[in-house]
N, C-alpha and C positions, 0 to 999 in steps of 0.2 A: 287805439290809433285814431288820429283825427282824420275825418274824411276830406279828401282833396276836392278842389273845385271841379276838376275833370270828372271825378266819380259822381258828384252831385248832378252835374249837367248831363252826364250820360244817363243817369237814372231819370231825369226830367225828359230827356229825349226819348227814352224807351217808353215812358208813360204817354207822351204825345203820340208816338207811333201806334201804341195800342189803342188809344182813344180814337185816332183817325181811322184805324182799321175797322173798329166797331161801327163808327159812323158811316164809313164807306158802304158797308154791307146793309146796315139798318135803314139808312136813308134811301136806298135803292129798292127796297122790298115792294113798294107800290108798283113800280114799272121796272122789273128786274132786267139788268144788263149783266148776264152772268159772266161774260168775258171781262168786263171792267171790274165787277165785284171780285172775281178770282184774282186778277192781276193786281189791282190797286190794294184791295183788302189783304190779299195774300202776301204781297211784298212788305206791306206795313207790319203785318202780324209777325212774319218771319224775322224782320228787322228787330222788332221789339223783343222777341224771344231770344235772338242771338245776343243782343245787348244784355238782357237779364242773365243769360248763361255766362257771359263774359264777366259780369259783375259778381254774381252770387253762386254760380254753378261749380261743380267739382272739376274745374279745368286746370291743368298744370299752368303754373305761373307764366311760362314762355308763350303760351297760346292765348292768354287772356286778352291782350291788346289786339291781336289779329281777329279774334272772334268778335270783339266789340266793333272793330273797323268794318268787318264784313256785315254786321248788323246795320251799321250806319249807312253803308252803301246800298244795302237792300232797301231800307226805308227811303233813302233819297231818290231812288228810281220812281217811287210813287208820289213824291212831294216836290219834284222839280218845278212844278207850276207855282209854288209859293216862294216867298223870299225869306221869311223868318226861320222856318225850320231848317233849310239847308245851311243858312248862316250859323245857326246854333250847332248843327252837326259839324261844320268845319271848325268852329271854336272848340268843340269837344275833341276833335281829332288833334288839333294843335296842342291843346293842354295835356291830352293823354300822352302824346309823343314827347312833350317837354318833361313831363313827370317820369317818363321812362316806364310807366306801368307799375311803379312801386306801390302806389296807393289804390290801384284798381280794385283789389280785393285783399282782405286780411288773411285769407287762408292760403296755405302753400300747397 
């Protein structure tokens, strides 16, 4: 089955969330702000994990899209200060809803 644009962008978004989560924690190690590290790094990491679970995890088909959407929202809470990542997240939401989740994952 050919991967859809929504699936590819969701994967890119999950990778961006994961990299930003790592950077959020790693770059604050010199002068740690544990609250910011936990909130920003945590929401980004949880968002990335939920998107990966929605794409590749053993999730029933009817729950794949909601899990991906929840991951997108979790990551967006930490990235609202940017412009590009939330726009990419919105594009993924629109394309995923347009596709109806048919190509979100190949497993049933």
